[in-house]
N, C-alpha and C positions, 0 to 999 in steps of 0.2 A: 301857517308855514312852518314846517318842521326843520330842525337843524340837527346835523350829526356832529356832536361835540368832539367825538373821537377823531373823525376825519378832519375836522377843522384844526384840531391840535396837531395832528400829524403833518398837515400841510404847512402850518405855521412853523413847525420845527424844521421841516425841509427847507423852507425859505430862509430861515435863520442860518442853517448850516451852509447853504449856498452863498449867502451874503458874506459870512465869515471867511469861507474858503476863497471867495473872490478878493476879499481884502488881503488875505495872506499872499495870494499870487501877485497882487499889485505891489505889496511891500517887497516881495522877492525881485520883481521886475525893477523896482526903483533901486534896490541894492546893487543890482548888476549895472544899471545905467550910471549910477554915481561913480563907480570905480572904472567902468569900461564904456565910456561914452561913445566910442567908435562903433558900438553895437546897437545904436539907437534905431537905425533903419531895419536891422534884422529883428529887433524886438517888436517893432510895429507890424512886421509882416505876419507874425503868428497870432491868430485870434484865439484867446482862451475860450474853450467850449466845455460845458459840463457833460460828463459821461458817468452817471451814477453806477455804482457797482462794479466798475472796471478794476478797482483795487490798485490804482497807480496813475501814472502819466504816460502819454504817448503822443505822437504826431504823425500826420500823413503829408507834411510839408505845407499844409494850408492852415490847419487848426492845431492848437495845443489842447489836447483832451485831458481832462483830469476828473478824478473821483473826489467830490467835495469832502466826504467822510475821511478818506485816506489822507487828503491834504491836511486836515485838521489834526488827525492822529499823529502824523509825522512831524508836523509843526510843534505839537505839544512835546514830543520826544526831544527834538532839537530843531530850532527854527532854521538853522543853516541847511538842513536836509532838503527843504523845498527849493531854496535858492540854488543849491547844487544841482538838483534834478532839472530845474528850469534852464540853467546855463548849459547843462549836459545836452539837453534836447536841442537847444538853440544852436550849439556848435555842430551837432549832427546835420542840421539843415544847411548851415553855412559851408560845411565841408562836403555837402552833396552826398552824404552816406546813404540816405534813403533812396536815391535815384540810381544807385549802382547795385541794386539787389538781384541782378541777373547773374551775380557771381556763381561760380560752380558749387561752392559749399556755403550755404546760407549761415549755418551755425558758426563757421570760422569767420565769415565776414562780420557777423554780429559782434563777435569777440574782438576782432581787430578794430572795428569802428569804436567800440566802447573804450578800448585801451587808448586809442589815439586821442579821443576827446578828453578822457580823464587825465592823461599826461599833460595835455594843454592846460587844463584847469590847475593842475598841481604847479606848473611853472608860473601861473599867474599870481600865486600866493594871495588869493582873494579871501580875506578874513570872513566876509559875510557868507562864504560858501565852504568854509573849512570843516573837515570831519575828523573824528578821532582816529580813523584808520588811514589817514593820509601818509603817516610816516611809513607804515608797512607798504602802502601802495607805491611810494616813491622808491623804496628799496627794490621792489619788484621791477619797476620800470627801468632802473639803472642796469639791472642784469639783462633785461630784454633788449635794451639798446645795444649792449655789447654783442649780443647774439644775433639780433636782427639787422644791425647796422643803421637803423633809423626807426622812427616811431610814428610815421604816417600810417593811415589805414592800409593803403596799398602795400607798403613795405612789410607791415606786420602780417598781412594776409598771405603774402608769398612765403614769409618765414614759417608761419603755422602750417601752410600746405606741405612744406618740406619736412617740418618737425612738429607733427601734431601733438598737442598737449594730451597727457593721460587723463582719464576721467577725474582723478584726484586733483590734478593741476587745473583742469577746466573748472571744477567746482570752486577752487581757491580763487582763481582769477575772476570768476563771476561774482563771488562774494565781495571782492574788493572794488570792482569796476562797473558792475551792472547797475543801472539806475532806472531805465525806462523800457517799455515793451516795444518791440520792433515789428509787431504783426501788421501794422498799417503801412509798412514800407513796400508791400507787394505792388509791383508796377501796374499802373492803370493809365488808360489813354488820357483821361482828363488832367493828369498830373504833368503832361508834356510841357504845357505853358509854365506851370509852377517850377519845373526844373530850370527853365531859362530865367525866370524871375529870381530864383535863388542864386543863380550864377552871377547875375547883375549885382545882387546884394553882396555876394562874396567879393566881387571886384571892388565895390565901394568900401567894404570893411578893410580890404587889403590896402586901399589908398589912404583911408583915414588912420590906419594903424601906424603909418610912417611918422606922422606928426605926434601921435600919442607916445610911441616908443622913444622918440627923441627927448621927450620930457621926463618919462618915468622908467625907461628901460623896458624892453618888451620880451615876448616869448618867441624863442627860436622855433619851437615846435608849432606855435600858432601860425607863424609865417610859412613854414614848410607845408602845413596842411592847407593853407589858403592857396598856395601855389598849385598844389595838387588839385584843388577844387575848381580853380578857374582855367586851368589849361584845357585846351581843346581836346576832345575825345572823338576820334574819327571812326566812322562806320566803314570798315574795310570792305564789306560787301557792297555798299553803295558806291564807293570809289572804284571798285573793280568793274562795276557796270559801265564806267566810262570807257572801258576797253572793248566796247561792242561796236559793231558796224551794222548798218542796215543792208540787208541782202534779199534776194528773191529766191524762194524755194520753188522748185518745179513740182507742184502738187495742187490738187483741187482746193480752191479757196471756198470752204463751206460757208463762211460768213456772208459771202456775196453771191451765192448761187441759189436760185429758187428752183427747187425740184418740181413744184407743181406745174409751172409753165413748161419745164423740160419734158415731163411725161405727157402733158396735154398735147404738145406738138407731135410726139411720137405716135400717139393713139389716133389723132384726127387728121394729120397732114402727111401721111405716108412716110413715117419714120423721119420726119423733119423736125428736130427740136426747135422750139421757139427761142430758147436761150442756150448758148454754149457755155460750158463751165470755164471759169477763168483758170488757166493753167499755172499762173504765178501768184504767189502770195508773199507780201513783204513781211519779213520778220527780222528781229534783232538777235544776232548770235555772235559769239566770239569767233573770229576767223584767224587772225594772225597777231601774235605778240611775243615779247621776249621776257623771260624770267631770268634775272641775273642774281647769282648767289655769291655773296662775299665769303670766300673760304679762308679768310685770314685766321690767325690763331684764336681770336676771341669769339668766333662764331662756332658754337659747338654743333656736333652732328645731330643730336636729338632735337635741338631747337630748330635747325634748318629743316629737318624732316617734318617737324610740326608745322612750320610755315607752309611747306609744300602741300601737306595734307589739308590745311585750312583753305589754301587757295583752290586746290582741287575740289574740295567739298562745295565751296561757294559757287564755282563754275558749273558743277553738275546740278546742284540743287536749284539753280535759276535757269536750268535748261539752256545754257548759253554755248553748248557745244555743237559744232557741225558734225556730220558723220565723218568727215575728214577735216582735220585742223592742221595748222602750221604754227607750232610753238617751238621756240628754241630755248632750252635751259642751259645757260652759260655759267660756268664756274670760273671765278677769277679772284686772285688775291692782288698782287701787283702786276700780274700778266694773265692772259687767258690760259686756263688749265684744261678746259674741255667744253664742247658744245654738243648737246644731245638734241636731235631734232625729234619732235613728237608730232605724229600725223593722225593718231586716233587715240581713243580712250584706253585701249589695251596697252599701248606704249607708255601712256602716262602712268597707268597702274604699275607696269614693270619698273619704271624708273623710280617711283616712290618706294617700291618694295626692295629693289636690288641695287639702285644707284649708289655709287660711292663718291664721297667728297674728295677733292684733290686740291692741294695747294698748301695753305696754312703759313703763308709768308706775310708781308706787309700789305697794306690796302691802298689801291689806286683805282678810282672809278673810271678813269679816262680810257683804258684799253677796251672796256666793254663797248663804249660808245663808238670808238674807232672801228671796232670789229663789226658792229651792227651796220655801220656805213658801208663797209666792204661787202657785207652780205646783200645790202640793197643794190649796190652797184652791180653785183652778180645776178640781180633779179631773183634773189631768193624769196623776197616778199613782194606781193602784189599791192597790198594795202596794209602796211604795218600800222597798227593802231597805237601801240604804246609799249613801254618797258617798265617792269616792276623790279626794283633793286632791293633785295633783302640784305641788310648790312648793319654793322655796329655804328656806322656813321663816322668813323675815324679814318678818313681817307681824303684823297685829292679829287675835288669835283671838276668836271669839265667847264670851261668858260663859255663855250658856244652853246646856244640853245638849239636843241634838235627840233625837227618839224613833226614830232609825235609826242604824245603825252608821256610823262615820266612820274612814277611814284617811287619815293625812297621809303621803304618800310623798315622801321627800327624796332628793336626789342627793348621795351620799357623806356620811360622818360629818363633823360640824362642832361643835367644842366651844363655839363662840360662839353657836350657835343656842339660842333659848329653848325650854324644854320644852313639849311639846304638852299640851293640856288632859287631865285625868285620865280623861275620858269617851271619849277617842279612842284609836285605835291608831296606832302609828308603824312605818314600814318604811323602811329605808335601802337604796337601790339603788346599786350601784357603777356608775361610768360605763361600764366595759367591758360591763356587762350590757345597756346600752341602745344598743349599736352598731346601725347601720341594718340592717334586713332587709326583704325584700319583704313587703308586707302579706299576711297569711295563711300565711306560711311556717311550716312545722311545725304548721300549724293543722288539717290534714286536709282 
């Protein structure tokens, strides 16, 4: 029996490298757990997985991938570098950064997520994860906080979208805050369950953090990022589909019509078809609803137009329009300013292109609901399905529950905003979602 000594030696070396790298990761994990015990559940959720030749560390929300050779090289340079990278990746998962990769600009989202995570680590003052560049990084974060107004990933993303960093600034920021590769963040169907699992882990971390911070003092940024991670993110398109009604179209139902029997009867029984085509087909399409626009001073024209464009695109892309529709677009601050009736897509196009906002006073939601009731009494609606109210949320809600669905659509999350009535739905739209687009774009 022949033996290949070279191969045996290479295999033995690889095994040794893998074993040492595994020990290094285990030490880094223990260092995090000793100082931040409220992260025990999160640490257990990530499974370390060898990925030779990758040249770093990364995660897909399920595994913590690492290159054993790279781990040992970095550990030799400075042991804290591995602990820092481990914690950095863990916080990405806890803050659900990898599950929001549908952002409009992936490069900006990568940067914002790295900054949010690194700032959280800087506030923790964890000796086991400290780096020589932390002083420069802290100074940069102080400047960014003044400019951006906050250091969560969403807040930083919106800031960088409005004030993009120059190539030189981008290079500097990446050198200070980049730790892991985000290539595995690309959305995949199998990660849907993982997203919910990490949300539960984040909720647990948030709860455990309260007792931890009482004893040692906590991180304001960590709490802010956790609040951002666990808050509900609503699918506006899915909610909008609640505003559909089942109706009958007068057209041939091809799905239930058998042409073979039909033609057989015509040929053999004196033009007598054996099966008559069904004239009615049941379909779900938008018929009647109200779009209310808060035109108080805090609702800017560009944002309102973006909301209308988004609503319009969703309705058209899901083929939820009748040939003739009955939509009322009502503008209101503390009183009704205008009511534009839309009966077809051309009129919707015209309003989005040329409609003007009116009002800009205080906010009161009640006049819209009272006005809609008046329209119903006048038989303006046959089957009003619901009302969508786009607003900043700072107004007086009606006390009485209407007998149709209501959505209050807000721009960005706001802790100071009062809760919506229990009988209504709430959807929070991010500002980048409402960027200007041509009317009807993506609408078919």
